[in-house]
C-alpha positions as CSV (number, residue, x, y, z in Angstrom):
1,M,-11.4,9.2,26.0
2,Q,-10.7,12.6,27.5
3,Q,-14.0,12.6,29.5
4,A,-13.1,9.1,30.9
5,G,-9.6,10.2,31.7
6,L,-8.0,7.8,29.2
7,V,-4.9,8.4,27.2
8,G,-3.4,6.4,24.4
9,A,-0.3,4.2,25.1
10,S,2.7,4.6,22.9
11,H,5.6,2.2,23.1
12,R,7.7,4.2,20.6
13,H,10.6,5.8,22.3
14,G,12.5,6.8,19.2
15,G,13.3,4.6,16.3
16,P,16.1,4.2,13.8
17,T,17.4,7.2,11.9
18,T,16.1,6.7,8.4
19,T,17.3,10.0,6.8
20,R,20.7,11.6,7.2
21,R,20.6,14.9,5.4
22,D,23.8,16.4,4.1
23,K,23.4,20.1,5.0
24,D,25.9,21.1,2.3
25,A,24.3,19.2,-0.5
26,R,22.1,20.9,-3.1
27,P,18.4,19.9,-2.7
28,A,17.0,17.4,-5.1
29,P,14.8,18.8,-7.9
30,D,11.1,18.9,-7.3
31,P,9.5,17.9,-10.7
32,V,5.9,18.1,-9.4
33,D,6.5,21.4,-7.6
34,R,5.0,20.0,-4.4
35,N,1.6,19.5,-6.2
36,F,0.6,15.9,-5.4
37,T,-2.7,15.9,-7.3
38,A,-3.4,14.0,-10.5
39,S,-6.3,14.0,-12.9
40,A,-6.1,10.3,-13.8
41,S,-4.6,7.1,-12.6
42,S,-0.9,6.4,-13.0
43,Q,0.0,10.0,-13.8
44,L,1.8,10.5,-10.5
45,W,3.1,8.0,-7.9
46,V,4.4,9.0,-4.5
47,A,6.5,6.8,-2.2
48,D,7.5,6.7,1.4
49,I,9.5,4.5,3.7
50,T,8.6,3.8,7.3
51,Y,9.5,1.3,10.0
52,V,7.5,-0.9,12.3
53,P,8.9,-1.9,15.6
54,T,8.6,-5.6,16.3
55,A,9.7,-7.9,19.2
56,T,12.8,-8.9,17.2
57,G,13.8,-5.5,15.8
58,F,12.5,-3.1,13.1
59,L,10.7,-4.0,9.9
60,Y,11.0,-1.5,7.1
61,L,8.1,-0.8,4.7
62,A,8.4,0.9,1.4
63,V,5.1,1.9,-0.3
64,V,4.3,3.4,-3.7
65,L,0.9,5.2,-3.9
66,D,-1.1,6.3,-6.9
67,A,-1.8,10.0,-6.2
68,W,-5.1,10.0,-8.1
69,S,-6.7,6.9,-6.6
70,R,-4.8,7.0,-3.3
71,K,-4.4,3.2,-3.7
72,I,-1.2,1.4,-2.9
73,V,0.3,0.1,-6.2
74,G,3.4,-1.4,-4.9
75,W,5.1,-2.3,-1.5
76,S,8.0,-4.1,-0.1
77,M,9.1,-5.1,3.4
78,A,12.5,-6.0,4.7
79,N,14.7,-6.1,7.8
80,H,17.1,-3.6,6.2
81,L,17.0,-0.1,4.8
82,R,19.0,-0.7,1.6
83,A,18.1,0.4,-1.9
84,E,16.6,-2.9,-3.0
85,L,13.8,-2.3,-0.5
86,V,12.6,0.6,-2.6
87,L,13.4,-1.0,-5.9
88,D,11.3,-4.1,-4.9
89,A,8.4,-1.7,-4.1
90,M,8.8,0.0,-7.5
91,D,9.0,-3.4,-9.3
92,A,5.8,-4.4,-7.6
93,A,4.1,-1.2,-8.8
94,V,5.2,-1.5,-12.4
95,V,4.0,-5.1,-12.8
């Protein structure tokens, strides 16, 4: 692309604020000590939330990933960023 003088197009010009950190709050405990490796399936799951811009607004996606296999074990999508988005993803992972 660089040799051809091409650049990627990005239509993201900032999205919704998904995290509002309280600077005075004590940080949450880190039970895995930032070590995201596992020696077998279902020992450690990690999760994340992201948003996808659409023509009608933002779609929020919560994903639960098995750290050992790197496979998605649960997910949920919604047009809101409320707790049930994450709870639905966790429910899907547990089933």
